[in-house]
C-alpha positions in Angstrom: -54.5 -48.9 31.9 -57.6 -50.3 30.2 -58.4 -46.9 28.7 -54.9 -46.8 27.3 -55.3 -50.1 25.7 -58.6 -48.9 24.1 -56.8 -46.0 22.3 -56.0 -46.5 18.6 -52.4 -46.9 17.5 -52.2 -43.3 16.3 -53.1 -41.9 19.7 -50.9 -44.4 21.5 -48.0 -43.2 19.3 -48.9 -39.6 19.9 -49.1 -40.1 23.7 -45.7 -41.8 23.7 -44.1 -39.0 21.7 -45.6 -36.3 24.0 -44.5 -38.1 27.2 -41.0 -38.6 25.8 -40.7 -35.0 24.7 -41.8 -33.7 28.1 -39.2 -36.0 29.8 -36.4 -34.8 27.6 -37.5 -31.2 28.0 -37.2 -31.4 31.7 -33.8 -33.1 31.4 -32.5 -30.3 29.0 -33.7 -27.6 31.3 -31.9 -29.2 34.3 -28.7 -29.5 32.2 -28.9 -25.9 31.1 -29.3 -24.6 34.7 -26.3 -26.7 35.8 -24.2 -25.6 32.9 -25.0 -21.9 33.5 -23.9 -22.1 37.2 -20.8 -24.0 36.3 -19.8 -21.5 33.7 -20.3 -18.6 36.1 -18.2 -20.3 38.7 -15.3 -21.1 36.3 -15.4 -17.5 34.9 -15.3 -15.9 38.3 -12.4 -18.0 39.6 -10.4 -17.5 36.4 -11.1 -13.7 36.5 -9.7 -13.6 40.1 -6.6 -15.5 39.0 -6.1 -13.2 36.1 -6.4 -10.1 38.3 -3.7 -11.6 40.6 -1.5 -12.4 37.6 -1.8 -8.8 36.2 -1.0 -7.4 39.6 2.1 -9.5 39.8 3.2 -8.6 36.3 2.9 -4.9 37.1 5.1 -5.3 40.2 7.6 -7.5 38.4 7.7 -5.0 35.5 8.7 -2.2 37.9 11.2 -4.4 39.9 14.2 -3.7 37.7 13.8 0.1 37.9 13.3 -0.1 41.6 16.4 -2.2 42.1 18.4 0.2 39.9 17.1 3.2 41.8 18.1 1.7 45.2 21.6 0.9 44.0 22.2 4.4 42.6 20.8 6.4 45.6 23.2 5.2 48.3 26.4 6.4 46.6 29.0 8.7 48.0 29.9 10.2 44.6 26.3 11.0 43.9 26.0 12.7 47.4 29.1 14.7 46.4 27.5 15.6 43.0 24.4 17.1 44.7 26.8 19.6 46.3 29.4 20.2 43.6 27.0 19.8 40.6 29.9 18.6 38.6 28.3 18.1 35.1 31.4 16.2 33.8 31.2 13.6 36.5 27.4 13.3 35.9 27.9 12.7 32.2 30.6 10.1 32.7 29.1 8.0 35.5 25.3 8.6 35.1 24.4 9.9 31.7 26.7 7.4 29.9 24.8 4.5 31.5 21.4 5.9 30.7 20.4 3.3 28.1 21.1 0.4 30.6 18.6 1.8 33.1 15.6 1.0 30.9 14.2 4.5 31.7 13.2 7.4 29.5 14.1 10.2 31.9 16.6 10.7 34.8 16.3 13.7 37.1 18.4 14.9 40.0 17.3 17.5 42.6 19.1 19.1 45.4 18.1 19.0 49.1 16.8 22.5 48.6 14.2 21.1 46.1 16.0 22.8 43.2 16.4 21.0 39.9 20.1 20.2 39.1 20.2 18.2 35.9 18.4 15.6 33.8 19.0 13.0 31.1 16.3 11.9 28.7 15.7 10.3 25.3 13.6 11.6 22.4 10.4 10.4 24.0 10.4 12.9 26.8 11.3 16.5 26.2 9.6 18.1 29.2 12.1 19.3 31.9 11.5 19.6 35.7 8.0 18.2 35.8 8.3 16.7 39.3 6.0 18.6 41.7 7.7 20.2 44.7 5.1 18.6 47.0 6.6 15.2 45.9 10.0 16.3 47.0 8.7 17.3 50.4 6.9 13.9 50.9 9.9 12.0 49.5 12.1 13.6 52.2 10.1 11.6 54.8 9.3 8.4 52.8 12.8 8.0 51.3 11.3 6.2 48.2 8.2 6.8 46.1 6.5 5.4 43.0 3.5 7.2 41.3 2.1 8.1 37.9 1.7 11.6 36.5 0.6 13.2 33.2 3.0 15.3 31.2 2.6 16.7 27.7 4.1 13.5 26.2 1.6 11.3 28.0 1.3 9.3 31.2 4.6 8.5 32.9 5.6 6.2 35.8 7.9 8.0 38.3 10.3 6.2 40.6 12.0 8.5 43.2 14.4 8.0 46.1 16.5 10.2 48.4 20.3 10.2 48.0 22.4 8.9 50.9 26.0 7.8 51.5 27.1 4.3 50.7 27.3 3.4 54.4 23.6 4.0 54.8 21.8 1.5 52.5 18.7 1.6 54.6 18.6 5.4 54.5 18.0 5.7 58.3 21.4 6.9 59.5 21.8 10.1 57.5 19.7 12.9 56.2 19.0 13.0 52.5 21.5 14.9 50.3 19.2 15.2 47.3 16.6 13.4 45.2 17.0 11.1 42.2 14.2 10.2 39.9 13.8 7.6 37.1 10.9 8.0 34.8 9.5 5.8 31.9 6.8 6.8 29.4 3.7 4.5 29.2 3.6 4.5 25.4 2.9 1.8 22.8 6.2 0.1 23.4 5.4 -0.2 27.1 2.0 -1.7 26.3 3.5 -4.0 23.7 6.1 -5.3 26.2 3.2 -6.1 28.6 1.4 -7.8 25.7 4.3 -10.2 25.3 4.7 -10.8 29.0 1.1 -11.4 29.9 -0.2 -12.8 26.6 -2.9 -10.2 26.7 -4.1 -7.2 24.8 -2.9 -4.2 26.9 -3.8 -0.6 26.4 -3.8 2.7 28.3 -7.3 4.3 28.6 -8.7 7.4 30.2 -10.7 7.2 33.4 -14.0 8.1 31.7 -13.4 5.5 29.0 -15.7 2.6 29.9 -15.5 -0.8 28.3 -18.2 -3.4 27.7 -17.9 -6.5 29.8 -17.8 -9.6 27.6 -18.3 -13.1 28.8 -15.7 -14.5 26.5 -13.0 -12.1 27.6 -11.0 -11.8 30.8 -10.4 -8.2 31.8 -8.4 -6.6 34.6 -8.0 -2.9 35.1 -5.0 -1.4 37.0 -5.6 2.1 38.2 -2.6 4.5 37.8 -2.4 6.6 41.0 -0.6 9.9 41.3 1.4 11.1 44.3 -1.9 12.2 45.9 -3.3 8.7 45.5 -5.7 9.9 42.9 -6.4 7.8 39.8 -5.4 9.5 36.6 -5.8 6.6 34.0 -6.2 2.9 33.7 -4.2 0.1 32.2 -6.6 -2.4 30.8 -5.5 -6.1 30.3 -7.7 -8.3 28.1 -7.3 -11.9 27.4 -9.7 -14.3 25.5 -11.5 -16.6 27.8 -11.6 -19.8 25.8 -13.0 -22.0 28.5 -16.7 -21.2 28.3 -19.9 -23.1 27.8 -21.6 -21.0 25.2 -21.8 -23.7 22.6 -23.1 -26.2 25.1 -25.8 -23.8 26.2 -26.8 -23.0 22.7 -27.1 -26.7 21.9 -29.2 -27.2 25.0 -31.5 -24.3 24.1 -31.8 -25.7 20.5 -32.6 -29.1 21.9 -35.3 -27.6 24.2 -36.8 -25.7 21.4 -36.7 -28.7 19.1 -38.4 -30.8 21.7 -41.2 -28.3 22.0 -41.5 -27.6 18.3 -41.4 -31.3 17.5 -44.6 -31.9 19.4 -46.5 -29.1 17.6 -45.1 -30.1 14.3 -46.2 -33.7 14.7 -49.7 -32.7 15.8 -50.0 -30.2 12.9 -48.4 -32.2 10.1 -49.1 -35.8 11.0 -52.3 -36.0 8.9 -50.6 -34.3 5.9 -47.3 -36.1 5.6 -48.8 -38.8 3.5 -52.0 -37.5 1.8 -50.7 -34.1 0.6 -47.3 -35.4 -0.9 -49.0 -38.2 -2.7 -51.6 -35.9 -4.2 -48.8 -33.6 -5.3 -46.9 -36.5 -6.9 -50.0 -37.4 -8.8 -50.4 -33.8 -10.0 -46.8 -33.7 -11.2 -47.1 -37.0 -13.1 -50.3 -36.0 -14.7 -49.6 -32.4 -15.7 -45.9 -31.8 -15.1 -46.8 -28.7 -13.0 -43.6 -26.9 -12.0 -45.4 -25.3 -9.0 -46.4 -28.7 -7.8 -42.7 -29.7 -8.0 -41.7 -26.7 -5.8 -44.4 -27.7 -3.3 -43.2 -31.3 -3.2 -39.6 -30.1 -2.6 -40.8 -28.3 0.5 -42.0 -31.6 2.0 -39.7 -33.4 4.5 -38.0 -36.7 4.0 -38.3 -38.9 1.0 -41.0 -36.8 -0.6 -38.7 -33.8 -0.7 -36.0 -36.0 -2.3 -38.6 -37.2 -4.9 -39.4 -33.5 -5.5 -35.6 -32.9 -6.2 -35.6 -35.8 -8.6 -38.6 -34.3 -10.4 -36.8 -31.0 -10.6 -33.6 -32.6 -11.8 -35.5 -34.4 -14.5 -37.2 -31.2 -15.5 -33.9 -29.3 -15.6 -32.3 -32.1 -17.6 -35.1 -32.0 -20.1 -34.7 -28.2 -20.5 -30.9 -28.7 -20.7 -31.4 -31.3 -23.4 -33.6 -28.9 -25.3 -31.1 -26.1 -25.0 -28.2 -28.5 -25.9 -30.2 -29.6 -28.9 -30.7 -26.0 -30.0 -27.0 -25.3 -29.5 -26.1 -28.4 -31.4 -28.3 -27.4 -34.3 -26.7 -23.9 -34.2 -23.3 -25.5 -34.1 -24.1 -27.8 -37.0 -25.3 -24.8 -39.0 -22.1 -22.9 -38.0 -20.0 -25.9 -38.9 -21.8 -26.4 -42.2 -21.3 -22.7 -43.0 -17.6 -22.9 -42.0 -17.1 -26.1 -44.0 -18.9 -24.6 -47.0 -16.8 -21.4 -46.6 -13.6 -23.4 -46.2 -14.4 -25.5 -49.2 -15.1 -22.4 -51.2 -11.9 -20.7 -49.9 -9.7 -23.7 -50.8 -11.4 -24.6 -54.0 -11.2 -21.1 -55.4 -7.3 -20.9 -55.4 -7.1 -24.7 -56.2 -9.3 -24.2 -59.2 -7.0 -21.4 -60.4 -3.9 -23.4 -59.7 -5.2 -26.6 -61.5 -6.8 -24.6 -64.3 -3.8 -22.3 -65.1 -1.4 -25.2 -64.7 -3.3 -27.0 -67.4 -3.3 -23.9 -69.6 0.5 -23.8 -69.3 0.7 -27.0 -71.3 -0.8 -25.2 -74.4 1.9 -25.3 -77.1 1.1 -21.9 -78.6 1.1 -20.0 -75.3 2.8 -16.6 -75.4 5.5 -15.6 -72.9 3.3 -12.9 -71.5 0.4 -15.2 -70.9 2.7 -17.8 -69.4 4.1 -15.2 -67.0 0.6 -14.0 -66.1 -0.5 -17.6 -65.4 2.5 -18.3 -63.2 1.9 -15.2 -61.2 -1.8 -16.2 -60.7 -0.7 -19.7 -59.6 1.9 -18.2 -57.2 -0.7 -15.8 -55.6 -3.2 -18.6 -55.2 -0.6 -20.8 -53.5 0.2 -17.9 -51.1 -3.6 -17.7 -50.3 -3.7 -21.4 -49.6 -0.8 -21.2 -47.3 -2.4 -18.3 -45.4 -5.6 -20.3 -45.0 -3.7 -23.3 -43.7 -1.6 -21.2 -41.3 -4.7 -19.6 -39.8 -6.3 -23.0 -39.2 -3.0 -24.3 -37.6 -2.6 -21.1 -35.5 -6.2 -21.4 -34.2 -5.6 -25.1 -33.3 -2.4 -24.2 -31.4 -4.2 -21.4 -29.5 -7.0 -23.9 -28.5 -4.4 -26.5 -27.3 -2.4 -23.8 -25.4 0.7 -24.6 -27.4 1.5 -20.9 -28.0 3.1 -18.7 -25.3 4.3 -15.1 -25.6 7.9 -14.7 -26.6 8.8 -11.5 -24.7 11.6 -9.5 -26.1 12.9 -5.9 -26.2 11.1 -3.8 -28.9 11.7 -0.3 -30.2 8.0 0.5 -30.5 8.4 3.7 -32.5 10.6 2.0 -35.1 8.3 -1.1 -35.2 5.1 1.0 -35.8 6.8 3.2 -38.4 8.0 0.1 -40.3 4.5 -1.4 -40.1 2.9 1.8 -41.4 5.2 2.0 -44.4 4.6 -1.7 -45.2 0.8 -1.6 -44.9 0.5 1.8 -46.7 1.5 0.2 -50.0 -1.0 -2.7 -49.7 -4.1 -0.4 -50.3 -5.5 -1.4 -53.8 -5.0 1.4 -56.3 -8.7 1.2 -57.3 -9.8 2.4 -53.8 -10.1 6.0 -52.9 -8.6 5.3 -49.5 -5.8 6.9 -47.3 -4.0 5.3 -44.4 -3.0 7.8 -41.7 -0.7 7.2 -38.7 -1.3 9.5 -35.6 2.0 9.6 -33.7 2.0 9.1 -29.9 1.5 12.4 -28.1 3.4 11.1 -25.0 6.8 9.9 -26.3 8.3 6.8 -24.8 11.3 7.5 -22.6 14.6 6.5 -24.2 14.7 2.7 -24.4 12.6 -0.1 -25.5 9.5 -1.9 -24.2 9.0 -5.6 -23.5 6.4 -7.5 -25.5 6.0 -10.2 -28.1 6.7 -8.1 -31.3 5.6 -10.9 -33.6 2.1 -11.2 -32.1 1.8 -7.5 -31.7 2.5 -7.0 -35.4 0.1 -9.8 -36.3 -2.7 -8.1 -34.4 -2.1 -4.7 -36.0 -1.8 -6.2 -39.5 -5.0 -8.1 -39.0 -7.0 -5.0 -37.9 -5.6 -2.7 -40.6 -6.0 -5.4 -43.3 -9.6 -5.8 -42.3 -10.1 -2.1 -42.3 -8.7 -1.9 -45.9 -10.8 -4.8 -46.9 -14.1 -3.4 -45.7 -13.5 0.3 -46.6 -14.1 1.4 -50.2 -13.3 5.0 -49.7 -12.4 7.5 -47.0 -9.6 7.0 -44.5 -8.1 4.6 -42.0 -6.5 6.2 -38.9 -4.0 4.1 -37.0 -2.8 5.5 -33.6 -1.3 4.5 -30.3 -1.0 6.3 -27.0 1.0 5.7 -23.8 -1.0 5.6 -20.6 1.6 6.0 -17.9 -1.1 6.1 -15.2 -2.6 2.7 -16.1 0.7 1.4 -17.4 -0.8 0.4 -20.7 -0.3 1.1 -24.4 -3.6 1.8 -26.2 -3.8 1.0 -30.0 -6.7 2.1 -32.2 -7.7 1.5 -35.8 -10.5 3.7 -37.0 -12.0 3.4 -40.5 -14.9 4.9 -42.5 -16.1 1.6 -43.9 -19.4 -0.3 -43.9 -19.7 -0.5 -40.1 -21.0 -3.5 -38.1 -24.6 -3.9 -36.8 -25.4 -4.7 -33.1 -26.1 -8.4 -33.8 -22.7 -9.0 -35.4 -20.9 -6.9 -32.8 -21.7 -9.5 -30.2 -20.0 -12.3 -32.1 -17.4 -10.4 -34.1 -14.5 -12.0 -32.2 -15.9 -15.5 -32.4 -14.1 -17.9 -34.6 -15.5 -18.8 -38.0 -17.8 -15.8 -37.8 -18.1 -13.5 -40.8 -20.5 -10.6 -41.5 -23.0 -12.1 -43.9 -24.1 -9.4 -46.3 -23.9 -8.6 -50.0 -20.5 -6.9 -49.8 -18.9 -9.4 -47.5 -19.9 -12.3 -49.7 -17.5 -10.9 -52.3 -14.5 -11.1 -49.9 -12.4 -14.1 -49.1 -11.5 -15.4 -45.6 -12.4 -17.9 -43.0 -13.4 -15.5 -40.3 -10.4 -16.4 -38.0 -8.4 -13.2 -38.1 -10.2 -11.3 -35.3 -10.5 -14.5 -33.2 -6.7 -15.0 -33.5 -6.1 -11.3 -32.8 -8.3 -11.5 -29.6 -6.4 -14.6 -28.4 -3.0 -12.8 -29.0 -4.0 -9.6 -27.2 -5.3 -11.6 -24.2 -2.1 -13.7 -24.3 -0.1 -10.5 -24.0 -2.1 -9.4 -21.0 -4.4 -6.9 -22.7 -8.0 -6.4 -23.9 -9.6 -5.8 -27.3 -12.9 -4.1 -28.0 -14.9 -2.6 -30.9 -17.4 0.1 -31.4 -19.2 0.7 -34.7 -22.1 2.4 -36.5 -23.6 1.2 -39.8 -22.3 3.2 -42.9 -20.1 5.4 -40.6 -17.3 3.0 -39.8 -15.7 1.1 -36.9 -13.1 1.6 -34.2 -11.1 -1.4 -33.0 -9.2 -0.7 -29.8 -6.8 -2.9 -27.9 -4.3 -2.5 -25.1 -1.1 -4.2 -24.0 0.8 -3.8 -20.7 3.5 -1.0 -20.7 6.7 -2.6 -19.4 10.0 -0.8 -20.1 13.1 -2.7 -20.9 15.6 -1.7 -18.1 18.3 -4.1 -19.2 21.3 -3.3 -21.3 21.1 -4.5 -24.9 23.0 -7.8 -25.5 24.1 -8.9 -28.9 23.4 -12.6 -29.5 25.6 -14.5 -31.9 24.8 -18.1 -32.0 27.2 -19.2 -34.7 30.5 -18.3 -36.2 30.2 -17.8 -39.9 32.6 -19.5 -42.3 33.8 -16.8 -44.6 33.8 -18.1 -48.2 35.2 -16.2 -51.2 32.6 -15.4 -53.8 32.3 -18.0 -56.5 29.8 -19.1 -59.1 30.3 -22.8 -58.3 30.0 -23.1 -54.5 29.0 -26.5 -53.3 25.7 -26.6 -51.5 24.4 -29.8 -49.8 20.6 -30.2 -49.7 19.5 -32.7 -47.0 16.0 -33.5 -48.1 14.1 -36.9 -48.1 11.3 -35.7 -50.4 12.1 -35.9 -54.1 9.8 -33.1 -55.2 11.1 -30.7 -52.5 14.7 -31.6 -53.5 14.0 -31.0 -57.1 12.5 -27.6 -56.4 15.4 -26.6 -54.3 17.9 -27.9 -56.8 16.3 -25.9 -59.7 16.3 -22.7 -57.5 20.0 -23.1 -56.6 21.1 -24.0 -60.1 19.6 -20.7 -61.4 22.5 -19.1 -59.6 25.0 -21.7 -60.9 25.6 -23.3 -57.5 26.8 -26.9 -57.4 24.1 -29.0 -55.7 24.5 -32.4 -54.0 21.9 -34.3 -52.1 21.6 -36.3 -48.9 18.3 -38.4 -48.6 18.5 -38.6 -44.8 20.3 -37.2 -41.8 22.9 -40.0 -41.7 23.9 -39.4 -45.3 24.2 -35.7 -44.6 26.6 -36.4 -41.8 28.7 -38.8 -43.9 28.9 -36.4 -46.9 29.9 -33.4 -44.7 32.6 -35.6 -43.1 34.0 -36.9 -46.4 33.6 -33.7 -48.5 35.4 -30.7 -47.0 34.5 -28.6 -50.1 30.8 -28.2 -49.0 30.3 -24.5 -48.3 26.7 -24.5 -47.1 24.0 -27.0 -46.0 20.2 -26.8 -46.3 19.0 -29.2 -43.6 15.4 -30.5 -43.6 14.3 -31.0 -39.9 12.0 -34.0 -40.4 14.0 -36.8 -42.1 14.4 -40.6 -41.6 17.3 -42.3 -39.8 18.6 -39.0 -38.2 16.4 -35.9 -38.0 17.8 -32.4 -38.8 18.6 -31.6 -35.1 20.5 -34.8 -34.6 22.4 -34.5 -37.9 23.3 -30.9 -37.2 24.6 -31.7 -33.7 27.0 -34.3 -35.2 28.1 -32.1 -38.1 28.7 -29.2 -35.7 30.9 -31.4 -33.5 33.6 -31.9 -36.3 33.0 -28.8 -38.5 31.5 -26.0 -36.3 32.2 -23.3 -38.9 30.1 -24.9 -41.6 26.9 -22.8 -41.9 23.7 -24.8 -41.8 20.3 -23.4 -42.7 17.2 -25.2 -41.5 14.3 -25.8 -43.8 11.0 -27.3 -42.7 7.2 -27.2 -43.0 7.0 -26.2 -39.3 6.3 -22.5 -39.3 5.5 -21.3 -35.7 7.5 -18.8 -33.6 8.2 -21.6 -31.1 9.7 -23.8 -33.9 11.9 -20.8 -35.0 13.1 -20.3 -31.4 13.9 -24.0 -31.1 15.9 -24.1 -34.3 17.9 -21.0 -33.5 18.7 -22.2 -30.0 20.2 -25.4 -31.6 22.7 -23.1 -33.4 21.4 -23.1 -37.0 22.6 -20.1 -39.1 19.1 -19.3 -40.3 15.7 -20.7 -40.9 13.4 -20.9 -43.9 9.9 -22.4 -43.9 8.0 -24.3 -46.6 6.6 -23.4 -49.1 10.0 -22.1 -50.2 10.5 -18.5 -51.3 13.1 -18.2 -54.0 14.1 -14.6 -53.2 14.4 -15.4 -49.5 16.7 -18.4 -50.3 18.9 -16.1 -52.4 19.1 -13.5 -49.6 20.1 -16.2 -47.1 22.8 -17.5 -49.4 24.1 -14.0 -50.1 24.3 -13.3 -46.4 26.5 -16.4 -45.9 28.7 -15.9 -49.0 29.0 -12.1 -48.5 27.9 -11.3 -52.1 27.8 -7.7 -53.0 
């Protein structure tokens, strides 16, 4: 005891840990031995119970057939049949009840051991397979049950001698014949035993050995033939969930941990403080990443400190990367804003400048017409720029969804081709070719969003025209029935795209910066919108290119045939109005400038124009003035909006045609307007010719 008190604290602690570890080690070993014996005892007793259960199941499974066999074989009529062999009687009283016997084969033999007749289902086609030796033995034993192999597999045979009904015990009379019931031990047989025994049952050959598993209960039933020789085994397997494997594993781990703990403490006790602190000092002084890795390997708080150092290092790297991305984003934003400013200022400069020139008093009519044409084209360019920005914003906010409809693809492509062919500038030595589909679409349409499909094709071909000075542009599409896709391709002989720009060609606000591209207008959103549309339709888009040789843009959409019958949608009933030069048109518009423009356009055709400044006035004027022939309804108005006003007007004058006009211009807005029952839809900025076409369609002008 005195020597123990003389030891320093470190050795006292060390001795205490070793003593405790040895004590726990002995305890764990004792628990492991006890657990192992207990597991063996439980498994053995459960296995014995399982074997008894399987034996009982086999006996019970055969009980029905045995009872049926006993009932049939002491029957006067059956005794008579063995002598008369009356097939008609057999069919009526035996064969007709075959399905109720739960057997696959019935066989009748005479007392002379000769086969008389049989009944079987499709499972057993073999005839007269009962050995003659069995009949000889059966004459003495009166009843038998055995297994035998036939071409269809292993069968279970139940046989009994035939006696009169006054001899149920078969000891008063001699046998008159033999009756056999047979069932095939097939998958259905095993499946039935599966359900009864809650086990996995299968029929195996004698030489087929199975590995004994501690977590599985297994019982084999030998199938004996009439010579008492085994011909096969029925193997029953059931999971043995009551085992101690996890407990033993935990005990083994605890034993190992107890042993390892002693050695670890002896080996690392002097290093748990000095080495980590030295490593921390190294990290703080030099920022050495290898030192951080070494510190992370240390246990406890030092490892946690190492993780903090690593997180700090990663955050610093992430901040540097974010800084670089932010700088790149700022450059991209600045470039985009500069480009946007240029693209907007260019047409605005022309609009303001030529509008000012129109005020010149001595301006000729030709110059005035030229200036107005320039102002109109610049306005169209401005609308296109704004629509691209709005469309990209809607794509980002997921406000756009595909509007799937039935499309005649051949007609759609042919129409696009004719439209785009005339857009090629006359000063370019350029031809647009359309390669027709080699695999024609079966009669009928496909299902897709035709608006978005056209937008993608127009964007790709317009870009090809823009960046190709001479040569050819080939547009084609092919049907891939195997992959269920439609493959579109636009190939040009233009400038081509280098490897660096190919990586970002579909990114928004990206344009190829070179001497030629600088001369062209655009925000760099066309390909980004096209990519978003293609993916929205369920397809993919890609590009391949070589400098000065041209580019090939390829995209796919799913091939889905329209298998429905075409249905004609008619949302409104038109009010037929006789042609007149003075029809009354109500313009519901709250903005004075917009009303003035609409008024001037309509008065050019000598229509009588009246105005409603809000939705409520429009309702009152339609109610009080039955001579109104047509209404142009702005959607966004005070008091009552266009939808609310139209609903009220339609309730008392459903035949009055109403055309919606609004600054909203998306496909979703169009669908919403048409579903409300409007006759037509026109978006701002207003197109004079389109307005006239809509009016003519209502008034049936020739």
